[in-house]
Steps between C-alpha positions, in 0.01 A plus 500: 500500500597503868227317696246564223369197311234693322743660259521361148879473512489294817279245332734497195791414729292235673418346162868500416586337834247223430657418162704745293493290182120488457260733333264741672204266441679205659600717798142622534375142499753400771398804706136397471589149609698640794205722601253206481723255687600735781292392807448852633354823355665711235600748767671221695680397186618857437616520862689170466669613173584837658676323783693270264603744226500857629739671744348527847588741775716811492749545221867541571636842428736522209868528589690814410736495201847399619689526168727772369339824386442527123444850379350387171238277659440706817413831325134591474313407177487798262253589232777426250531144638129441462498650149793267400307201632187608308698519178599134537144362523323368192199722416312217323481255787168414655372708792477356848197468726476879535462525119773762481704454184873535489457755216296720735760469774778577258326826400476638852640853548779565753255656749297172508817296535631720782650283770 
């Protein structure tokens, strides 16, 4: 989403910012009104929204972890950890945007899971 207003998720967030309680149709109508009332071009509107709602300039580097070491959390992820997580997912839930079902993921062999 960073500095990219042509992504579907960015527009979904923008619709939510406009009014989180309304439906998609209401949000679409308000976006259309916004586009029609804006005095400049659509590119100028996108530029204005980018300045208002997206991070500009260089990002700060993440700080290093300053807490106590934890052997359980700090160890590398193993195939067994991934297999245990796969056993906890529900195989009959709906697939995501990539159309990969949880049942298919749950049936992966250890070589495919290899981390």
